[in-house]
C-alpha positions as YAML, in Angstrom:
chain: A
units: angstrom
residues:
- id: 1
  name: MET
  ca: [20.55, -52.10, -30.07]
- id: 2
  name: ASN
  ca: [20.35, -55.89, -29.55]
- id: 3
  name: THR
  ca: [20.90, -57.65, -26.23]
- id: 4
  name: SER
  ca: [24.59, -58.32, -26.86]
- id: 5
  name: GLU
  ca: [25.30, -54.74, -27.90]
- id: 6
  name: LEU
  ca: [23.34, -53.43, -24.92]
- id: 7
  name: PHE
  ca: [25.31, -55.59, -22.49]
- id: 8
  name: LYS
  ca: [28.62, -54.43, -24.00]
- id: 9
  name: LYS
  ca: [27.59, -50.78, -23.84]
- id: 10
  name: ALA
  ca: [26.29, -51.03, -20.27]
- id: 11
  name: ARG
  ca: [29.42, -52.91, -19.20]
- id: 12
  name: LYS
  ca: [31.65, -50.31, -20.86]
- id: 13
  name: ILE
  ca: [29.82, -47.52, -19.03]
- id: 14
  name: GLU
  ca: [30.13, -49.45, -15.75]
- id: 15
  name: ILE
  ca: [33.89, -49.86, -16.15]
- id: 16
  name: ALA
  ca: [34.36, -46.19, -17.07]
- id: 17
  name: SER
  ca: [32.16, -45.10, -14.16]
- id: 18
  name: ARG
  ca: [34.06, -47.20, -11.62]
- id: 19
  name: ARG
  ca: [37.36, -45.82, -12.84]
- id: 20
  name: LEU
  ca: [36.13, -42.24, -12.48]
- id: 21
  name: ILE
  ca: [34.72, -42.95, -9.03]
- id: 22
  name: GLU
  ca: [37.97, -44.50, -7.80]
- id: 23
  name: GLU
  ca: [40.36, -42.02, -9.42]
- id: 24
  name: GLN
  ca: [38.58, -38.66, -9.38]
- id: 25
  name: LEU
  ca: [35.47, -38.85, -7.23]
- id: 26
  name: ALA
  ca: [36.82, -41.02, -4.41]
- id: 27
  name: GLY
  ca: [35.00, -40.15, -1.20]
- id: 28
  name: GLN
  ca: [33.44, -36.99, -2.60]
- id: 29
  name: TYR
  ca: [29.95, -38.38, -3.13]
- id: 30
  name: GLU
  ca: [29.80, -39.66, 0.45]
- id: 31
  name: SER
  ca: [31.07, -36.40, 1.89]
- id: 32
  name: VAL
  ca: [28.49, -34.07, 0.33]
- id: 33
  name: PHE
  ca: [25.20, -35.94, 0.69]
- id: 34
  name: LYS
  ca: [23.80, -36.29, 4.15]
- id: 35
  name: GLY
  ca: [21.92, -39.34, 5.32]
- id: 36
  name: ARG
  ca: [18.31, -39.34, 6.50]
- id: 37
  name: GLY
  ca: [19.13, -38.46, 10.10]
- id: 38
  name: LEU
  ca: [20.94, -39.62, 13.23]
- id: 39
  name: VAL
  ca: [20.73, -43.09, 14.74]
- id: 40
  name: PHE
  ca: [21.91, -44.30, 18.14]
- id: 41
  name: SER
  ca: [25.41, -45.78, 18.11]
- id: 42
  name: ASP
  ca: [26.80, -46.18, 21.65]
- id: 43
  name: VAL
  ca: [27.21, -44.54, 25.05]
- id: 44
  name: ARG
  ca: [30.30, -43.07, 26.65]
- id: 45
  name: PRO
  ca: [31.17, -41.40, 29.96]
- id: 46
  name: TYR
  ca: [30.05, -37.81, 30.30]
- id: 47
  name: THR
  ca: [32.77, -35.15, 30.06]
- id: 48
  name: PRO
  ca: [32.44, -31.47, 30.99]
- id: 49
  name: GLY
  ca: [31.02, -29.52, 28.06]
- id: 50
  name: ASP
  ca: [28.82, -32.35, 26.75]
- id: 51
  name: ASP
  ca: [25.17, -31.57, 26.07]
- id: 52
  name: ILE
  ca: [23.28, -32.73, 29.16]
- id: 53
  name: ARG
  ca: [20.25, -33.44, 26.97]
- id: 54
  name: ALA
  ca: [22.20, -36.41, 25.57]
- id: 55
  name: ILE
  ca: [22.61, -38.08, 28.99]
- id: 56
  name: ASP
  ca: [21.27, -41.64, 29.08]
- id: 57
  name: TRP
  ca: [19.78, -41.71, 32.58]
- id: 58
  name: ASN
  ca: [19.17, -45.47, 32.62]
- id: 59
  name: VAL
  ca: [22.79, -46.31, 31.76]
- id: 60
  name: SER
  ca: [24.03, -43.60, 34.13]
- id: 61
  name: ALA
  ca: [22.06, -45.14, 37.00]
- id: 62
  name: ARG
  ca: [23.42, -48.64, 36.28]
- id: 63
  name: MET
  ca: [27.02, -47.43, 35.92]
- id: 64
  name: GLY
  ca: [26.91, -45.05, 38.88]
- id: 65
  name: ALA
  ca: [28.25, -42.20, 36.74]
- id: 66
  name: PRO
  ca: [26.76, -40.02, 33.99]
- id: 67
  name: HIS
  ca: [26.96, -41.40, 30.44]
- id: 68
  name: ILE
  ca: [25.77, -39.78, 27.22]
- id: 69
  name: LYS
  ca: [24.30, -41.26, 24.07]
- id: 70
  name: GLN
  ca: [26.32, -41.14, 20.88]
- id: 71
  name: PHE
  ca: [24.74, -40.90, 17.45]
- id: 72
  name: VAL
  ca: [26.02, -41.44, 13.95]
- id: 73
  name: GLU
  ca: [24.56, -40.23, 10.68]
- id: 74
  name: GLU
  ca: [22.25, -42.71, 9.03]
- id: 75
  name: ARG
  ca: [23.72, -42.94, 5.56]
- id: 76
  name: ASP
  ca: [21.02, -45.04, 3.98]
- id: 77
  name: ARG
  ca: [19.75, -42.70, 1.26]
- id: 78
  name: THR
  ca: [17.56, -42.85, -1.79]
- id: 79
  name: VAL
  ca: [18.98, -41.30, -4.94]
- id: 80
  name: HIS
  ca: [16.53, -40.65, -7.78]
- id: 81
  name: LEU
  ca: [17.66, -40.10, -11.35]
- id: 82
  name: MET
  ca: [15.12, -38.10, -13.33]
- id: 83
  name: ILE
  ca: [16.10, -38.22, -17.00]
- id: 84
  name: ASP
  ca: [14.53, -36.03, -19.69]
- id: 85
  name: VAL
  ca: [14.29, -38.15, -22.86]
- id: 86
  name: SER
  ca: [12.20, -35.77, -24.97]
- id: 87
  name: ALA
  ca: [13.17, -35.48, -28.62]
- id: 88
  name: SER
  ca: [15.57, -32.57, -28.13]
- id: 89
  name: HIS
  ca: [17.90, -34.90, -26.23]
- id: 90
  name: GLY
  ca: [18.54, -36.96, -29.34]
- id: 91
  name: PHE
  ca: [20.53, -34.02, -30.66]
- id: 92
  name: GLY
  ca: [24.30, -33.84, -30.55]
- id: 93
  name: SER
  ca: [26.64, -31.93, -32.83]
- id: 94
  name: GLN
  ca: [29.74, -33.38, -31.19]
- id: 95
  name: GLN
  ca: [30.82, -36.97, -30.55]
- id: 96
  name: THR
  ca: [27.80, -37.76, -28.39]
- id: 97
  name: THR
  ca: [24.13, -36.87, -28.06]
- id: 98
  name: LYS
  ca: [22.63, -35.19, -25.04]
- id: 99
  name: ARG
  ca: [20.82, -38.41, -24.17]
- id: 100
  name: MET
  ca: [23.99, -40.53, -24.27]
- id: 101
  name: LEU
  ca: [25.78, -37.95, -22.15]
- id: 102
  name: ALA
  ca: [22.87, -38.11, -19.68]
- id: 103
  name: ALA
  ca: [23.16, -41.92, -19.53]
- id: 104
  name: GLU
  ca: [26.88, -41.86, -18.81]
- id: 105
  name: LEU
  ca: [26.61, -39.15, -16.17]
- id: 106
  name: ALA
  ca: [23.66, -40.89, -14.53]
- id: 107
  name: ALA
  ca: [25.67, -44.11, -14.41]
- id: 108
  name: VAL
  ca: [28.50, -42.40, -12.51]
- id: 109
  name: VAL
  ca: [26.02, -41.07, -9.96]
- id: 110
  name: ALA
  ca: [24.28, -44.47, -9.68]
- id: 111
  name: PHE
  ca: [27.48, -46.45, -9.16]
- id: 112
  name: SER
  ca: [28.67, -43.87, -6.61]
- id: 113
  name: ALA
  ca: [25.36, -44.36, -4.79]
- id: 114
  name: ILE
  ca: [25.50, -48.16, -4.58]
- id: 115
  name: LYS
  ca: [29.14, -47.98, -3.53]
- id: 116
  name: ASN
  ca: [27.81, -46.15, -0.46]
- id: 117
  name: ASN
  ca: [24.94, -48.63, 0.00]
- id: 118
  name: ASP
  ca: [22.29, -46.17, -1.20]
- id: 119
  name: ARG
  ca: [19.18, -47.03, -3.18]
- id: 120
  name: VAL
  ca: [18.80, -45.80, -6.77]
- id: 121
  name: GLY
  ca: [15.51, -45.07, -8.53]
- id: 122
  name: LEU
  ca: [14.75, -43.88, -12.06]
- id: 123
  name: PHE
  ca: [12.17, -41.58, -13.65]
- id: 124
  name: ILE
  ca: [12.15, -41.38, -17.45]
- id: 125
  name: VAL
  ca: [10.28, -38.22, -18.40]
- id: 126
  name: THR
  ca: [8.90, -36.56, -21.53]
- id: 127
  name: ASP
  ca: [5.66, -34.60, -21.06]
- id: 128
  name: HIS
  ca: [4.73, -37.24, -18.49]
- id: 129
  name: VAL
  ca: [6.55, -39.99, -16.58]
- id: 130
  name: GLU
  ca: [6.90, -42.76, -19.15]
- id: 131
  name: ARG
  ca: [8.86, -45.17, -16.97]
- id: 132
  name: PHE
  ca: [9.37, -45.37, -13.23]
- id: 133
  name: VAL
  ca: [11.83, -47.83, -11.69]
- id: 134
  name: PRO
  ca: [11.48, -47.99, -7.87]
- id: 135
  name: ALA
  ca: [14.65, -47.43, -5.89]
- id: 136
  name: LYS
  ca: [16.71, -50.48, -4.96]
- id: 137
  name: LYS
  ca: [20.27, -51.32, -4.07]
- id: 138
  name: GLY
  ca: [22.91, -53.35, -5.88]
- id: 139
  name: ARG
  ca: [24.93, -53.60, -9.06]
- id: 140
  name: ARG
  ca: [22.35, -55.64, -10.96]
- id: 141
  name: HIS
  ca: [19.71, -53.00, -10.31]
- id: 142
  name: VAL
  ca: [21.99, -50.16, -11.45]
- id: 143
  name: LEU
  ca: [22.81, -52.04, -14.67]
- id: 144
  name: ARG
  ca: [19.07, -52.29, -15.27]
- id: 145
  name: VAL
  ca: [18.72, -48.54, -14.71]
- id: 146
  name: VAL
  ca: [21.54, -47.79, -17.18]
- id: 147
  name: SER
  ca: [20.04, -50.17, -19.73]
- id: 148
  name: GLU
  ca: [16.64, -48.49, -19.40]
- id: 149
  name: ILE
  ca: [18.17, -45.08, -20.10]
- id: 150
  name: LEU
  ca: [20.09, -46.40, -23.12]
- id: 151
  name: THR
  ca: [17.24, -48.28, -24.80]
- id: 152
  name: PHE
  ca: [13.95, -46.69, -23.77]
- id: 153
  name: GLN
  ca: [11.88, -45.49, -26.73]
- id: 154
  name: PRO
  ca: [9.61, -42.64, -25.59]
- id: 155
  name: ARG
  ca: [6.09, -42.36, -26.91]
- id: 156
  name: SER
  ca: [6.06, -38.56, -26.69]
- id: 157
  name: ARG
  ca: [8.47, -36.06, -28.24]
- id: 158
  name: GLN
  ca: [7.41, -33.24, -25.91]
- id: 159
  name: THR
  ca: [8.77, -31.99, -22.57]
- id: 160
  name: ASP
  ca: [7.04, -31.24, -19.26]
- id: 161
  name: LEU
  ca: [9.48, -31.45, -16.37]
- id: 162
  name: ALA
  ca: [6.79, -30.30, -13.95]
- id: 163
  name: ALA
  ca: [4.96, -33.59, -14.57]
- id: 164
  name: GLY
  ca: [8.02, -35.54, -13.44]
- id: 165
  name: LEU
  ca: [8.55, -33.39, -10.36]
- id: 166
  name: GLU
  ca: [4.88, -33.64, -9.37]
- id: 167
  name: PHE
  ca: [4.99, -37.43, -9.75]
- id: 168
  name: LEU
  ca: [8.06, -37.47, -7.50]
- id: 169
  name: GLY
  ca: [6.08, -35.61, -4.85]
- id: 170
  name: LYS
  ca: [3.34, -38.23, -4.93]
- id: 171
  name: ILE
  ca: [5.49, -41.35, -4.64]
- id: 172
  name: SER
  ca: [8.52, -40.20, -2.61]
- id: 173
  name: ARG
  ca: [7.45, -38.85, 0.77]
- id: 174
  name: ARG
  ca: [10.83, -39.24, 2.47]
- id: 175
  name: ARG
  ca: [13.67, -36.88, 1.69]
- id: 176
  name: SER
  ca: [15.87, -38.08, -1.16]
- id: 177
  name: VAL
  ca: [18.59, -36.81, -3.48]
- id: 178
  name: VAL
  ca: [17.21, -36.08, -6.95]
- id: 179
  name: PHE
  ca: [19.48, -35.60, -9.98]
- id: 180
  name: LEU
  ca: [17.28, -33.99, -12.63]
- id: 181
  name: ILE
  ca: [19.11, -34.28, -15.96]
- id: 182
  name: SER
  ca: [17.73, -32.12, -18.77]
- id: 183
  name: ASP
  ca: [18.53, -29.23, -21.09]
- id: 184
  name: PHE
  ca: [15.81, -27.26, -19.21]
- id: 185
  name: LEU
  ca: [14.84, -25.45, -22.40]
- id: 186
  name: SER
  ca: [11.15, -26.12, -21.85]
- id: 187
  name: THR
  ca: [9.03, -23.80, -19.73]
- id: 188
  name: GLY
  ca: [6.72, -24.13, -16.75]
- id: 189
  name: TRP
  ca: [8.95, -26.21, -14.44]
- id: 190
  name: GLU
  ca: [9.95, -23.50, -11.96]
- id: 191
  name: ARG
  ca: [7.07, -23.79, -9.49]
- id: 192
  name: ALA
  ca: [7.25, -27.60, -9.39]
- id: 193
  name: MET
  ca: [11.03, -27.37, -8.86]
- id: 194
  name: ARG
  ca: [10.63, -25.02, -5.90]
- id: 195
  name: ILE
  ca: [8.10, -27.33, -4.28]
- id: 196
  name: ALA
  ca: [10.28, -30.41, -4.84]
- id: 197
  name: ALA
  ca: [13.35, -28.63, -3.45]
- id: 198
  name: ARG
  ca: [11.59, -27.97, -0.14]
- id: 199
  name: ARG
  ca: [11.35, -31.70, 0.55]
- id: 200
  name: HIS
  ca: [14.23, -33.16, -1.47]
- id: 201
  name: ASP
  ca: [17.86, -32.37, -2.22]
- id: 202
  name: VAL
  ca: [17.40, -31.46, -5.90]
- id: 203
  name: VAL
  ca: [20.47, -31.25, -8.13]
- id: 204
  name: PRO
  ca: [19.72, -29.87, -11.62]
- id: 205
  name: VAL
  ca: [22.11, -31.23, -14.25]
- id: 206
  name: VAL
  ca: [21.97, -28.93, -17.28]
- id: 207
  name: ILE
  ca: [23.05, -30.39, -20.62]
- id: 208
  name: ASP
  ca: [24.03, -28.05, -23.45]
- id: 209
  name: ASP
  ca: [25.23, -28.53, -27.01]
- id: 210
  name: PRO
  ca: [27.32, -25.68, -28.45]
- id: 211
  name: LEU
  ca: [25.49, -25.71, -31.80]
- id: 212
  name: GLU
  ca: [22.23, -24.87, -30.04]
- id: 213
  name: ARG
  ca: [23.66, -21.52, -29.01]
- id: 214
  name: GLU
  ca: [25.95, -20.57, -31.87]
- id: 215
  name: LEU
  ca: [25.31, -21.60, -35.48]
- id: 216
  name: PRO
  ca: [28.29, -21.32, -37.83]
- id: 217
  name: ALA
  ca: [27.93, -18.77, -40.64]
- id: 218
  name: VAL
  ca: [27.54, -21.24, -43.51]
- id: 219
  name: GLY
  ca: [24.67, -19.67, -45.47]
- id: 220
  name: LEU
  ca: [21.20, -21.21, -45.80]
- id: 221
  name: LEU
  ca: [20.23, -23.96, -43.38]
- id: 222
  name: GLN
  ca: [17.02, -25.83, -42.70]
- id: 223
  name: LEU
  ca: [16.44, -26.34, -38.97]
- id: 224
  name: GLU
  ca: [13.90, -28.72, -37.46]
- id: 225
  name: ASP
  ca: [12.47, -28.43, -33.97]
- id: 226
  name: LEU
  ca: [12.84, -32.02, -32.80]
- id: 227
  name: GLU
  ca: [9.90, -31.79, -30.40]
- id: 228
  name: THR
  ca: [7.34, -30.08, -32.63]
- id: 229
  name: GLY
  ca: [8.60, -31.11, -36.07]
- id: 230
  name: ASP
  ca: [8.47, -27.49, -37.28]
- id: 231
  name: VAL
  ca: [11.04, -26.67, -39.99]
- id: 232
  name: VAL
  ca: [12.43, -23.22, -40.69]
- id: 233
  name: GLU
  ca: [15.02, -22.01, -43.16]
- id: 234
  name: ILE
  ca: [17.44, -19.34, -42.04]
- id: 235
  name: ASP
  ca: [20.44, -17.60, -43.50]
- id: 236
  name: THR
  ca: [23.11, -18.20, -40.87]
- id: 237
  name: SER
  ca: [25.24, -15.44, -42.40]
- id: 238
  name: GLY
  ca: [22.44, -12.88, -42.32]
- id: 239
  name: PRO
  ca: [19.94, -11.24, -39.96]
- id: 240
  name: SER
  ca: [17.96, -14.43, -39.39]
- id: 241
  name: GLY
  ca: [21.12, -16.17, -38.19]
- id: 242
  name: ALA
  ca: [21.86, -13.34, -35.81]
- id: 243
  name: ALA
  ca: [18.25, -13.44, -34.55]
- id: 244
  name: PHE
  ca: [18.53, -17.20, -33.93]
- id: 245
  name: ARG
  ca: [21.70, -16.74, -31.89]
- id: 246
  name: ALA
  ca: [20.15, -13.93, -29.85]
- id: 247
  name: GLN
  ca: [17.01, -15.95, -29.14]
- id: 248
  name: ALA
  ca: [18.98, -19.07, -28.16]
- id: 249
  name: GLN
  ca: [21.23, -17.11, -25.83]
- id: 250
  name: ALA
  ca: [18.27, -15.31, -24.23]
- id: 251
  name: GLN
  ca: [16.52, -18.65, -23.64]
- id: 252
  name: ALA
  ca: [19.62, -20.15, -22.01]
- id: 253
  name: GLN
  ca: [20.15, -17.04, -19.87]
- id: 254
  name: ALA
  ca: [16.53, -17.13, -18.68]
- id: 255
  name: ARG
  ca: [16.95, -20.79, -17.71]
- id: 256
  name: ASP
  ca: [20.19, -20.13, -15.85]
- id: 257
  name: GLN
  ca: [18.69, -17.15, -14.00]
- id: 258
  name: SER
  ca: [15.70, -19.25, -12.90]
- id: 259
  name: LEU
  ca: [18.00, -21.88, -11.42]
- id: 260
  name: ARG
  ca: [20.15, -19.27, -9.67]
- id: 261
  name: ARG
  ca: [17.06, -17.67, -8.11]
- id: 262
  name: MET
  ca: [16.20, -21.03, -6.57]
- id: 263
  name: ASN
  ca: [19.68, -21.16, -5.02]
- id: 264
  name: LEU
  ca: [20.20, -24.73, -6.21]
- id: 265
  name: GLU
  ca: [23.68, -26.12, -6.80]
- id: 266
  name: THR
  ca: [23.73, -26.95, -10.50]
- id: 267
  name: VAL
  ca: [25.94, -29.23, -12.59]
- id: 268
  name: ALA
  ca: [26.47, -27.76, -16.08]
- id: 269
  name: VAL
  ca: [27.73, -30.16, -18.76]
- id: 270
  name: ARG
  ca: [28.26, -29.90, -22.51]
- id: 271
  name: THR
  ca: [28.46, -32.47, -25.26]
- id: 272
  name: ASP
  ca: [31.86, -31.09, -26.31]
- id: 273
  name: GLU
  ca: [33.50, -31.23, -22.87]
- id: 274
  name: PRO
  ca: [34.34, -34.04, -20.37]
- id: 275
  name: TYR
  ca: [31.43, -34.29, -17.96]
- id: 276
  name: VAL
  ca: [33.66, -35.56, -15.16]
- id: 277
  name: ASP
  ca: [35.25, -32.11, -14.84]
- id: 278
  name: ALA
  ca: [31.83, -30.61, -14.11]
- id: 279
  name: LEU
  ca: [31.01, -33.34, -11.59]
- id: 280
  name: VAL
  ca: [34.31, -32.89, -9.74]
- id: 281
  name: ALA
  ca: [33.78, -29.11, -9.64]
- id: 282
  name: PHE
  ca: [30.25, -29.62, -8.27]
- id: 283
  name: PHE
  ca: [31.37, -31.98, -5.50]
- id: 284
  name: ARG
  ca: [34.27, -29.73, -4.49]
- id: 285
  name: ALA
  ca: [32.11, -26.58, -4.41]
- id: 286
  name: ARG
  ca: [29.44, -28.37, -2.38]
- id: 287
  name: ALA
  ca: [32.03, -29.74, 0.05]
- id: 288
  name: ARG
  ca: [33.43, -26.24, 0.60]
- id: 289
  name: ARG
  ca: [29.96, -24.84, 1.23]
- id: 290
  name: MET
  ca: [29.13, -27.60, 3.72]
- id: 291
  name: SER
  ca: [32.43, -27.13, 5.56]
- id: 292
  name: HIS
  ca: [31.55, -23.45, 6.09]
- id: 293
  name: GLY
  ca: [27.90, -24.06, 6.81]
...
C-alpha cells in the first residue's frame, strides 16, 4: 500500500467512523467509561442532607454560613488499543480479513476517544510487542494509529497475548481503558488478563470468521495453519471434517468460558456481520449495568 493509497484508506475509515459515532454511538462512549476520579469544581451553600464531610470550612467561615465542595468527574482518560496482528488475523473468508476488521473497529473506538478529549495509545502484538505508540490526543495522532494498524508488517507469525498484557503492566501504571482485539485462539493469556483487569478497564474484542468453525462439505481440502505453516489434508465430507468442526467449536467454547469466568464485558464481532451492531449492543448493555450498579 503506497502513501496515496494509505491516505485514502485511512481517510475513508475516518469518515465512516465519524458517521457511526454521530449516528449510532452518539454519547454512548462517554456515558460508559468513567474518568480517572473526581476533581474540585465549585462550592455551594449547604442544604440539609448534604454530606458534612464535604463542607469547606474556610469558605464557610468567610461567608458566615456553611458551604460544601462540589466535584465533577475528571474525564481525561487514556484508551489503549492492543491489536493482535499474528498471522491468523490475515485470514478472512468473507469480504474482509480479521485484521482489517480490527483496524476499522479500533478506528471507531479511537475517534470516539478523541471526541471526548481522551488520549489514545497503541500496542501491536504478536508473540511480543512489536510496536508501541504512546498515548496522545488529537486527530493527527489517531490517523497515525490507524495507519500503523493498516500497514505494519509483523516480524513474527506467532501469538502471545500475555506478552502484550505484561508490557502494558510495566508502562501504564495509571488506570486506563484497554481494548484488546484478537481472536483469542492462542493459549496462556488468562493469568495475564486477570492481573491486567485488576488495574485497568479491559474490554476483550473477540474476532471470529465463520469458516474457522464450520467448513463446508466440499470433499478434500488442504488447510494451512497460518502461524505454524503446518499443512493438513482433510475430507470435509467425512470423519476428519467432523473432527475439525468439533475441535474448532471446543476451542471457541473454551475461550468464551475463560472470558465469562473473568466477568469481563466482551465485544464479539464476525467478519460476516456489521461490527457496529456488536459495539452498540456492548455500549447499551454496559450502560444498563452501570445504571443499576
